[in-house]
C-alpha positions in Angstrom: 99.0 137.4 100.7 101.2 139.4 103.2 99.0 142.4 102.7 95.8 140.1 103.1 97.1 138.5 106.4 98.1 141.7 107.8 94.7 143.2 107.1 92.9 140.3 108.7 95.1 140.1 111.9 94.7 143.9 112.4 91.0 143.7 111.9 90.8 141.1 114.3 92.9 142.5 116.8 90.8 145.9 116.5 87.6 143.9 117.1 88.9 142.4 120.4 90.0 146.0 121.7 86.6 147.2 121.1 85.5 146.1 124.3 82.7 143.5 123.6 82.5 140.4 125.5 82.2 138.2 122.7 85.1 137.3 120.6 85.0 138.8 117.0 84.5 137.0 113.8 87.8 135.1 112.6 86.4 134.2 109.3 88.6 136.7 107.4 91.8 135.5 109.5 90.6 131.8 108.9 90.2 132.3 105.1 93.8 134.2 104.8 95.5 131.7 107.0 94.2 128.8 105.1 95.9 129.8 101.9 99.3 130.1 103.3 102.3 127.8 102.7 103.3 125.6 105.7 106.7 125.2 104.4 107.4 129.0 105.2 105.6 128.7 108.7 108.2 130.5 110.7 108.0 133.7 108.5 104.2 133.9 108.9 104.1 133.2 112.6 106.6 135.9 113.2 104.7 138.4 111.0 101.2 137.6 112.8 103.0 137.9 116.1 104.4 141.4 115.1 101.2 142.7 113.9 98.9 141.5 116.5 101.1 142.7 119.4 101.6 146.1 117.6 97.6 146.8 117.4 97.2 145.4 121.1 99.5 147.7 122.3 97.9 150.9 120.6 96.3 152.9 123.2 96.7 150.5 125.7 95.6 151.6 129.3 98.3 152.9 131.5 99.6 150.3 134.1 99.2 152.7 136.8 95.5 152.9 136.5 94.7 150.1 138.6 91.2 150.4 138.8 90.9 149.9 135.1 90.7 146.0 134.5 89.9 145.3 130.9 88.5 141.6 130.3 91.2 139.6 128.8 90.2 137.5 125.9 92.4 134.8 124.8 92.3 133.6 121.2 94.2 131.4 118.9 96.6 134.2 117.9 97.7 134.2 121.3 99.7 131.2 120.8 102.1 133.6 119.1 102.5 135.8 122.0 105.8 136.8 123.2 104.7 136.2 126.7 105.2 132.5 127.7 102.6 132.8 130.6 99.9 133.8 127.8 100.8 131.0 125.6 100.5 128.5 128.4 97.2 129.9 129.6 95.8 129.9 125.9 96.8 126.5 125.5 94.7 125.5 128.7 92.1 127.7 127.9 91.1 126.9 124.1 88.6 124.2 123.5 86.8 122.7 120.5 88.3 122.1 117.0 91.0 124.0 115.4 89.7 126.3 112.7 92.3 125.3 110.0 95.5 123.6 109.6 97.4 126.7 110.4 96.1 127.2 113.9 96.5 123.5 114.9 100.1 123.8 113.6 100.7 126.7 116.0 99.4 124.5 118.8 101.7 121.6 117.8 104.8 123.8 117.6 104.4 124.6 121.0 105.9 121.2 121.8 109.3 122.8 120.8 108.6 126.1 122.8 111.3 127.4 124.7 109.2 127.6 128.0 108.9 124.2 129.7 105.5 124.9 131.0 104.1 125.8 127.7 105.6 122.5 126.3 103.8 120.7 129.2 100.4 122.5 128.5 100.9 121.3 124.9 101.2 117.7 125.9 98.1 117.8 128.0 96.1 119.5 125.2 97.1 118.4 121.9 95.4 114.9 121.8 91.9 116.5 122.8 92.4 119.1 120.2 93.2 116.5 117.3 90.2 114.4 118.2 88.0 117.5 118.0 89.6 119.0 114.8 88.6 118.0 111.1 91.2 115.0 110.3 92.1 116.5 107.1 93.5 119.5 109.1 95.3 117.1 111.4 96.9 115.2 108.8 98.3 118.3 106.7 99.7 119.5 110.1 101.4 116.2 110.9 102.9 116.0 107.6 104.9 119.2 108.2 105.6 118.5 111.9 106.8 114.8 111.4 109.2 115.9 108.4 110.9 118.4 110.5 110.7 117.3 114.1 114.2 115.8 114.2 115.3 119.5 113.6 113.4 120.6 116.8 116.1 121.0 119.7 113.7 121.0 122.7 111.1 118.4 121.8 111.2 115.4 124.3 110.3 111.8 124.1 107.1 112.3 126.0 106.2 115.1 123.5 106.8 112.6 120.6 104.6 110.2 122.4 101.7 112.7 122.1 102.3 112.9 118.6 102.3 109.2 118.0 99.1 108.9 120.1 97.6 111.2 117.8 98.5 109.2 114.7 97.4 106.1 116.1 93.8 107.3 116.3 91.7 105.3 113.3 90.5 108.4 111.5 93.7 110.1 111.4 95.6 106.9 110.6 93.3 106.1 107.5 93.6 109.7 106.2 97.4 109.8 106.6 97.5 106.4 104.7 95.3 107.9 101.8 97.4 111.1 102.0 100.7 109.3 101.4 99.4 107.2 98.6 97.6 110.2 96.8 100.1 112.9 97.2 102.2 114.0 94.2 104.5 116.4 96.2 105.6 117.1 99.6 108.0 114.9 102.1 105.8 111.9 101.8 108.9 109.6 101.9 110.3 111.0 105.1 106.7 110.9 106.4 106.5 107.3 105.7 109.7 106.6 107.4 108.7 108.5 110.6 105.3 106.6 110.5 107.3 103.4 110.6 107.8 104.1 114.3 104.1 102.6 114.7 102.4 99.8 113.1 99.5 102.0 111.6 101.1 101.6 108.1 102.1 97.9 108.4 99.1 96.6 106.5 99.5 99.2 103.7 103.3 98.8 102.8 102.5 96.5 99.7 99.8 99.0 98.7 102.1 101.9 98.9 104.8 100.3 96.9 102.4 99.7 94.2 100.1 102.6 94.1 101.9 105.9 95.6 102.3 108.6 93.2 105.7 109.6 94.0 108.5 107.3 92.8 110.9 107.8 95.8 108.0 106.8 98.2 107.4 103.5 96.0 111.2 102.9 96.0 111.2 103.3 100.0 108.2 101.1 100.4 109.8 98.4 97.9 113.1 98.7 99.9 111.3 98.1 103.4 109.7 95.0 102.0 112.9 93.6 100.7 114.4 94.2 104.0 111.4 93.3 105.9 111.9 96.3 108.0 111.2 100.1 108.0 114.0 102.6 109.0 113.8 106.0 110.0 116.3 108.8 111.1 115.9 109.2 115.0 118.2 112.3 115.1 121.6 113.4 114.4 124.8 113.0 116.5 128.0 115.1 116.4 130.9 113.0 115.3 134.4 114.3 115.5 136.7 113.6 112.1 139.7 115.3 113.6 139.7 116.6 117.1 143.0 118.1 116.6 141.5 120.8 114.1 138.1 120.8 115.9 136.5 119.4 112.7 133.3 117.1 112.5 130.0 116.6 111.2 126.5 115.5 112.2 125.8 111.9 111.5 122.3 110.5 111.5 121.1 108.2 114.0 118.9 105.4 112.2 116.4 103.4 114.1 114.3 100.4 112.6 111.5 98.2 113.2 110.7 95.0 111.6 107.5 94.4 109.6 105.7 91.2 108.4 105.7 90.7 104.6 103.3 88.2 102.8 104.6 88.6 99.3 107.6 86.4 98.4 110.7 87.8 97.3 110.3 86.5 93.7 107.0 88.2 93.4 108.1 91.6 94.8 111.3 91.6 92.4 109.0 90.8 89.4 106.5 93.6 90.2 109.2 96.2 91.0 111.1 95.2 88.0 107.9 96.5 86.0 107.7 99.8 87.7 107.2 102.9 85.5 109.9 104.8 87.5 113.7 104.1 87.0 114.0 104.9 90.8 112.1 101.7 91.7 113.6 99.6 89.1 117.2 100.3 90.4 116.2 99.3 93.5 114.8 96.0 92.2 118.1 95.4 90.3 120.1 95.8 93.5 118.0 93.4 95.0 118.5 90.9 92.3 122.3 91.4 92.6 122.0 90.7 96.5 119.7 87.7 96.2 120.7 86.2 92.9 121.8 82.9 94.4 118.5 82.4 96.0 116.3 83.4 92.8 117.2 80.5 90.9 116.6 80.2 87.1 114.5 83.3 86.9 117.5 85.4 87.8 119.0 85.2 84.2 115.7 86.4 82.6 115.6 89.6 85.2 119.2 90.3 84.7 118.8 90.6 80.9 115.7 92.4 81.3 117.4 95.0 83.3 120.5 95.3 81.0 118.2 96.2 78.4 116.6 99.2 80.4 116.4 102.6 79.1 118.0 103.9 82.3 121.8 103.7 82.4 121.7 103.1 86.2 119.4 100.3 85.9 121.2 98.7 82.8 124.6 99.0 84.5 123.1 96.8 87.4 121.6 94.4 85.0 125.2 93.9 83.3 126.7 93.3 86.5 124.1 90.8 87.5 124.8 89.0 84.2 128.6 89.1 84.9 128.0 87.7 88.3 126.0 84.7 86.9 128.6 84.1 84.3 131.2 83.7 86.9 128.9 81.6 89.2 128.4 79.3 86.0 132.1 79.0 85.2 132.9 78.3 89.1 130.1 75.5 88.9 131.5 73.9 85.8 135.0 74.0 87.2 133.9 72.2 90.4 132.0 69.7 88.1 135.1 69.0 86.1 137.1 68.6 89.3 134.5 66.1 90.6 134.6 64.1 87.5 138.6 63.9 87.5 138.5 63.1 91.2 138.2 58.9 91.1 141.1 58.8 88.4 143.5 61.0 90.5 142.7 58.9 93.6 143.5 55.7 91.8 146.8 57.0 90.5 147.6 58.4 94.0 146.7 55.3 95.9 148.6 52.8 93.2 151.6 55.1 92.8 154.3 52.4 94.2 152.8 49.4 92.1 152.9 51.8 88.9 156.4 52.8 89.6 157.5 49.2 89.9 155.7 48.1 86.9 157.5 51.1 85.1 160.8 50.1 86.2 160.4 46.4 85.2 159.3 47.3 81.7 162.5 49.0 81.1 
């Protein structure tokens, strides 16, 4: 793949330097970048930047030839340029749809650019680019960005608002929901949490809990339904653990938003208890322990079901729930016994002087 990408980049760069006024065909470059893994995006961006700049510097006209003014053609590859002015100008110049996910990701990543003017240009142009681009490309790019934007040190609140506006577009929101449910791999759980910032998935949380392919995502969706809120990591804050030795760690900053849940607690526990994944059943068992008083008689049946689970983590929680029920039953029986003996003790207490006198008189 590396050789294929380098060949496509150099071929495209040479076609630009040929002097034609029409932008060269990008089909080979689009085909090569469409096969790249976005999880290793930094490496591919550096490789393309290096190869493209090397070709563009070959046989470049001397700066002293003032009469030579070659026509500057800006393309999607110029988003990787070392020159911040060129990156900004490219963002404000490009129009139409992004050719694939890779190039749209290049534009989105400019929200974390080290030049403020480039970030501003990205804020101004990204919504337009997203509306014009194939929703599948937008969703693929957002899946990577939303899972990693907490590590972006230069992204601002206004930049995040732009991405949230893109997410709120109807076509993109529907595509994101389908992507989350059908994906068998990828950071769908963290993506679900980040999308909780908006209300686009509020009416799909129950469907995600029941139908999502990834067990961890179903568990997260069920927990959100049980808690009636979605939580996400807003960022990380440095906390000193021992300032004398300059020791500390990064602690996640968690935000939350309440959601409306139509299903009852009992229905959610019953459904999640039958899930095919032990990860989800473990969440259901934890909720049983937490809400054992409010579930009534069904709690005993659920606890016995969990205690017999083939997963030890689930069975352990089921046994704990049974133990908790037995303790509650003993406490209830003790209170009942105390309530039965109360009238007699009250009689003895109030009549004690008379009883003592009777006892003395009888010898």
